[in-house]
C-alpha positions in Angstrom: 72.4 -31.9 19.4 69.8 -31.9 22.2 71.6 -33.7 25.3 69.6 -35.0 28.3 71.4 -36.1 31.3 70.3 -37.7 34.1 71.4 -38.0 37.7 69.9 -41.3 39.2 68.1 -41.3 42.7 71.0 -41.9 45.5 71.6 -44.7 48.2 74.6 -43.2 49.6 75.4 -42.6 53.4 75.1 -38.7 52.6 71.5 -38.9 51.0 70.5 -41.5 53.8 70.9 -38.5 56.6 69.4 -35.9 54.5 72.3 -34.1 52.6 71.8 -33.0 48.8 74.0 -31.9 46.9 74.0 -30.7 43.4 75.9 -33.3 41.2 79.3 -31.4 40.1 80.0 -34.3 37.5 76.8 -33.7 35.6 77.2 -30.0 35.8 80.5 -29.6 34.4 79.7 -31.7 31.9 76.4 -29.8 30.9 78.7 -26.7 31.2 81.2 -27.8 28.3 78.4 -28.9 25.9 76.9 -25.5 26.5 80.1 -23.9 25.7 80.2 -25.8 22.3 76.3 -25.2 21.6 75.0 -27.9 22.1 71.2 -27.7 23.9 71.2 -29.5 27.3 68.9 -30.1 30.1 69.5 -31.8 33.6 67.1 -33.9 35.9 68.6 -34.7 39.0 65.6 -37.7 40.5 67.5 -36.9 44.1 65.8 -33.9 44.4 63.0 -34.0 41.5 59.7 -36.3 41.5 59.8 -37.2 38.0 58.7 -40.7 36.9 61.8 -42.1 35.2 60.1 -44.8 33.3 57.8 -42.8 31.4 60.0 -39.2 30.6 59.8 -38.3 27.3 63.3 -39.6 26.2 62.2 -39.3 23.0 62.9 -35.9 22.5 66.2 -36.0 23.0 69.4 -37.0 20.8 71.2 -38.3 23.7 70.6 -39.2 27.0 73.8 -39.2 29.5 73.6 -41.1 32.7 75.7 -40.6 35.8 76.3 -43.4 38.0 78.3 -44.3 41.7 78.0 -48.2 42.7 74.8 -47.4 44.7 73.1 -45.6 42.0 73.7 -48.3 39.4 70.7 -50.0 39.3 68.4 -47.5 39.1 70.7 -46.0 36.3 70.3 -49.5 34.2 66.8 -48.6 34.5 66.8 -45.6 33.1 68.8 -46.6 30.7 67.0 -49.4 29.4 63.8 -46.9 29.3 66.1 -44.1 27.1 67.3 -47.1 25.2 63.7 -48.0 24.0 62.6 -44.6 23.6 64.9 -44.5 20.8 67.4 -42.1 22.6 71.5 -42.8 22.0 72.6 -43.6 25.7 75.6 -42.7 27.6 76.5 -44.0 31.0 79.6 -42.6 33.1 80.8 -42.4 36.7 82.8 -44.3 39.2 80.9 -47.5 38.9 80.5 -48.1 35.1 84.4 -46.8 34.6 85.6 -49.9 36.3 82.8 -52.4 35.2 82.3 -50.9 31.5 81.5 -54.4 30.2 78.9 -55.1 32.8 77.2 -51.5 32.2 76.8 -52.6 28.6 75.5 -55.7 29.0 72.4 -54.3 31.0 70.7 -54.0 27.4 70.3 -50.3 27.6 73.8 -48.3 27.3 75.3 -47.6 23.9 78.5 -46.3 25.3 80.3 -46.0 28.7 82.4 -42.8 29.5 85.5 -43.8 31.5 86.7 -41.5 34.2 86.5 -37.8 33.9 83.8 -36.7 31.5 83.6 -33.3 30.2 85.5 -33.8 27.1 85.1 -37.8 26.3 81.5 -36.9 26.7 81.8 -33.6 24.2 84.0 -35.8 21.8 81.3 -38.3 21.4 78.4 -36.3 21.4 80.2 -34.1 18.3 81.1 -37.7 16.8 77.5 -38.3 17.1 76.5 -35.1 15.6 78.3 -36.1 12.3 76.5 -39.2 12.1 79.6 -41.2 13.4 80.0 -43.4 16.1 82.5 -43.6 19.4 84.8 -45.8 17.0 87.6 -43.0 17.4 86.9 -41.2 20.6 89.5 -42.0 23.5 88.1 -42.8 26.9 84.6 -44.8 25.9 83.9 -48.5 25.6 81.3 -50.1 23.5 80.1 -53.2 21.8 80.7 -53.6 18.0 78.5 -56.3 16.3 78.3 -57.8 19.7 82.1 -57.7 20.7 83.0 -55.5 23.8 85.5 -52.7 22.3 87.4 -50.6 25.0 89.0 -47.7 23.4 92.3 -46.5 24.8 92.1 -44.1 27.9 92.0 -40.5 27.5 94.8 -38.3 29.1 93.6 -36.3 32.3 92.7 -32.8 32.2 95.5 -30.9 33.0 94.2 -27.3 32.7 91.4 -27.6 35.2 91.2 -23.8 34.9 90.1 -24.2 31.6 86.7 -26.1 32.4 83.8 -23.7 32.5 82.3 -23.0 35.9 79.3 -26.0 36.8 76.0 -25.1 34.7 74.4 -24.5 38.3 71.8 -22.3 35.9 70.3 -25.6 34.8 69.4 -26.4 38.0 66.8 -25.5 40.6 69.0 -24.6 43.2 66.0 -24.3 45.9 65.7 -27.9 46.0 69.4 -28.9 47.1 68.8 -28.2 51.3 72.0 -29.3 52.5 73.3 -26.2 54.9 76.0 -25.1 57.3 75.4 -23.2 60.4 72.1 -22.8 58.9 73.3 -21.4 55.5 72.5 -22.7 51.9 75.4 -24.4 51.0 76.9 -25.0 47.9 79.8 -27.7 46.7 82.8 -26.6 44.8 85.4 -28.7 43.7 89.0 -27.5 43.4 91.5 -30.3 42.6 91.2 -34.0 41.4 93.3 -36.9 41.7 94.7 -38.4 45.0 98.5 -39.7 45.6 97.9 -41.7 48.5 95.8 -44.8 46.6 94.2 -46.2 49.8 92.7 -49.6 49.4 89.7 -48.7 50.1 89.4 -45.6 48.0 88.6 -45.1 44.4 89.9 -41.6 43.6 93.4 -42.4 42.9 91.8 -45.0 40.2 89.1 -42.8 39.0 91.0 -39.2 38.8 94.6 -40.7 38.9 97.4 -40.8 41.6 98.8 -37.2 40.6 97.2 -34.1 42.3 95.8 -31.6 39.6 94.3 -28.5 41.0 92.6 -25.2 39.8 94.4 -22.3 40.1 94.0 -19.9 43.7 92.7 -17.1 41.6 90.4 -19.4 39.4 88.7 -20.6 42.6 88.2 -17.4 44.1 86.9 -16.2 41.0 84.0 -19.2 41.8 83.5 -18.5 45.0 83.0 -14.5 44.3 80.3 -15.7 41.7 78.5 -18.0 44.3 78.6 -15.5 47.1 77.7 -12.5 44.8 75.7 -13.3 42.0 73.7 -16.7 43.6 73.8 -15.5 47.2 75.5 -18.2 48.9 77.2 -17.7 52.4 78.3 -21.4 52.9 80.4 -23.6 50.6 81.9 -27.2 50.8 85.1 -28.1 49.2 84.5 -31.5 47.6 88.4 -32.1 47.1 89.5 -35.4 48.5 92.2 -33.6 50.2 91.9 -29.9 50.2 95.0 -29.2 52.4 97.4 -31.2 50.5 99.3 -27.7 49.3 100.0 -25.3 51.9 100.8 -22.6 49.7 97.4 -22.9 47.5 95.5 -22.8 50.9 97.0 -19.9 52.1 96.2 -18.1 48.9 92.9 -19.4 48.7 92.2 -17.9 52.7 94.1 -14.8 51.7 91.8 -14.3 48.9 88.7 -14.9 50.8 89.5 -12.3 53.2 90.7 -10.0 50.6 87.5 -10.1 48.3 85.5 -9.7 51.5 83.5 -13.4 51.3 82.3 -13.6 54.4 81.4 -17.2 54.0 81.6 -20.3 56.4 82.8 -23.4 54.7 83.8 -27.3 54.9 86.8 -29.3 53.8 88.4 -32.5 53.4 91.2 -33.3 55.2 93.5 -35.6 55.8 95.5 -35.7 59.6 99.1 -35.5 58.3 98.4 -32.7 55.9 96.7 -30.4 58.2 99.7 -31.3 60.9 102.1 -30.0 58.1 100.5 -26.5 58.2 99.2 -25.6 61.2 99.8 -21.9 60.4 97.2 -22.6 57.3 94.7 -24.3 59.8 94.7 -21.3 61.6 94.5 -18.9 58.7 91.5 -21.3 57.4 89.3 -20.4 60.6 89.6 -17.1 60.2 88.8 -17.2 56.3 85.2 -19.0 57.5 86.7 -22.9 58.0 84.2 -24.2 60.2 83.8 -27.8 59.8 86.7 -30.1 58.6 85.8 -33.5 57.5 88.8 -35.7 58.4 89.3 -39.6 57.7 90.4 -41.1 61.0 89.2 -44.6 59.8 90.5 -47.1 62.6 92.6 -47.3 66.0 95.3 -49.8 64.5 98.2 -48.9 63.4 98.8 -52.1 61.5 95.4 -51.8 59.9 96.4 -47.9 58.6 99.3 -49.3 57.2 98.0 -52.3 55.3 94.8 -49.9 54.0 98.2 -47.4 52.7 96.6 -44.8 54.7 100.3 -43.3 55.2 99.1 -41.6 58.5 99.1 -42.8 62.0 96.9 -42.8 65.0 99.2 -39.9 67.0 98.4 -38.1 63.8 94.6 -38.1 64.3 95.3 -37.2 67.9 97.4 -34.3 67.3 95.2 -33.3 64.4 92.3 -33.4 66.3 93.7 -31.2 69.2 94.6 -28.7 66.3 91.6 -27.9 64.9 89.6 -28.0 68.0 92.0 -25.4 69.1 91.2 -23.3 66.1 87.7 -23.4 66.6 87.4 -25.4 63.4 84.4 -28.5 64.2 85.6 -32.1 63.3 83.6 -34.5 61.2 85.3 -37.9 62.2 84.9 -40.6 59.7 86.0 -43.9 61.4 85.6 -47.5 59.4 84.6 -50.7 60.8 85.1 -54.3 59.5 88.5 -54.0 57.6 89.6 -57.8 56.1 91.4 -59.0 59.2 89.8 -57.0 61.7 88.4 -58.8 65.0 85.6 -57.5 67.4 88.1 -56.2 69.8 89.9 -53.9 67.2 86.3 -52.9 66.3 85.5 -51.7 69.8 89.2 -50.1 70.2 87.9 -47.9 67.1 84.5 -47.3 68.8 86.6 -46.4 72.0 89.1 -44.2 70.1 86.4 -41.9 68.4 84.6 -41.4 71.8 88.3 -40.4 72.9 89.0 -38.1 69.8 85.1 -36.4 70.2 84.7 -35.2 67.4 81.9 -32.6 66.3 80.4 -35.2 64.1 81.3 -39.1 64.1 80.6 -40.8 60.8 80.8 -44.8 61.4 80.5 -46.7 57.9 81.2 -50.5 56.8 84.5 -51.1 55.1 82.9 -51.4 51.2 84.9 -52.8 48.1 84.1 -50.4 45.8 84.7 -51.0 42.1 88.1 -49.5 41.0 89.7 -50.2 44.3 92.3 -52.3 45.7 90.1 -53.7 48.0 87.4 -55.0 45.5 89.9 -57.0 43.7 91.7 -58.1 47.2 88.0 -59.3 48.2 85.9 -59.8 45.2 85.8 -64.0 45.6 84.1 -63.1 49.5 81.5 -60.8 48.3 78.2 -61.6 49.7 75.6 -59.8 47.5 76.2 -58.2 44.3 73.4 -56.2 44.9 75.3 -52.5 44.1 72.3 -51.0 46.0 73.8 -52.4 49.5 77.1 -50.7 48.9 76.0 -47.7 50.6 78.4 -48.0 53.4 75.8 -49.4 56.2 75.7 -52.9 54.9 77.8 -55.7 54.9 78.7 -57.0 51.5 81.8 -59.1 52.2 82.8 -62.0 54.4 85.3 -61.6 57.0 87.5 -64.0 58.5 86.9 -63.1 62.3 83.4 -61.5 62.2 79.8 -62.9 61.2 77.8 -60.4 59.0 75.2 -60.2 61.3 77.4 -59.5 64.1 79.5 -57.0 62.3 76.1 -54.9 61.4 75.5 -55.0 65.2 78.6 -53.4 65.9 77.9 -51.1 63.5 74.4 -50.0 65.1 76.4 -50.0 68.6 79.1 -48.0 67.3 76.5 -45.1 66.9 74.7 -45.3 69.7 77.7 -45.6 71.9 79.1 -42.5 70.2 75.8 -40.1 70.6 74.0 -41.5 73.8 76.3 -39.9 75.9 75.0 -36.7 77.8 77.3 -34.5 75.9 76.1 -35.5 72.2 72.5 -35.7 73.0 72.7 -32.2 74.6 74.3 -30.9 71.3 72.1 -33.0 68.7 68.7 -33.4 70.5 67.3 -29.7 68.7 68.6 -30.8 65.1 66.9 -34.2 65.7 63.8 -32.9 66.6 64.2 -30.3 63.2 65.1 -33.2 61.1 62.2 -35.2 62.5 59.5 -32.8 62.1 61.0 -31.8 58.9 60.6 -35.2 57.5 57.1 -35.3 59.0 55.8 -32.5 57.3 57.6 -33.8 53.6 55.9 -37.0 54.2 52.4 -36.0 55.8 51.0 -35.2 51.8 52.5 -38.8 51.0 51.0 -40.2 53.9 47.6 -38.8 53.3 47.3 -40.1 49.6 48.4 -43.5 50.8 45.9 -43.9 53.4 43.1 -42.5 51.0 44.0 -45.0 48.3 44.1 -47.9 50.8 40.7 -46.9 51.6 39.7 -46.9 48.5 40.8 -50.4 47.6 
């Protein structure tokens, strides 16, 4: 069949700071469909200037659309346009996996693929190619004679090595401008699932509580492909916790050094798993790890415990010290606006961020994404159902002790207090000037067009 896969325009915090990464979920689905002799095109509206209202969807048998929470409003409009053009429309991703009935009610969706999409999408496309529907396809939801049907879930993929590498050949890789130490940055996923089940994170519900991993050899083969065939010299591991298994970390790092892959890379890590393998942290530094993304979240032990983080404030201090001693920059993530937080607790977290002094501090507002335990806890307190506002920088539910307006003010204050310090200004001012100039030059053509149009009116 002729399949179009669409990545809607993003609204995440990373998008807002200029990070552009390959949509790995769609790239994996495309690779599996191609392997089974289906024709696939991928359109990434995050980096391509295409009018999704007038796109020729009629040229495709099936249109598949990926969607996290902030993309869902755009995804729904794309689905409606594709359905009006006569295509079979399938949506997938974290948001619709948990709100599948809502997605089917938007008027443009035929099927929802829940959770991991590679083999559910393949199964569905094969059924459609034979003139059948999705009745017998595990992991899909649909409407039958107006009645909502949720088929049994598909088991999680056990052998991740069996999945072909993402179909990067279907993308214009030059459009993805994320860099690490000024090196073009490719994103890689080497494991799935998370056993920690923090209340604010949907990973455990979407990918499972059991951690599943690719073999070190398989990971290294993809790194070598990126390095020798595509010319990448930097990689971002998108695993929710790359450092969970110390033996695997050691094997990957040994392989990077043995194969002569002189790459810089960054990875996500928890504080406690990093502290469980300090020798591995030092080896990661030797193998090219230059930046670790670490979720510190809060300065409150009680909040860490109630959120299910299973880590301590002392872990945050010790892990930061370990990374810094290993000459690894820390990208520290802090969350403001937990359910029972007071303004004083938020100020303590801001002060804690300054004390830890990571290379980058990312502050975000606690956001109840569908599929999380937090969503179930506060869904009666939501102050908006505009999913575009769920990007991590706007209040989305009502707190007991802080008004939404005051919470937004504290959010802005956190960034100001952290980055207005002389040490941070010296570090980031050159970057801000370069980013500002790049933004100006990218928008100059649009501005000129706008002014001409305005004068003509």
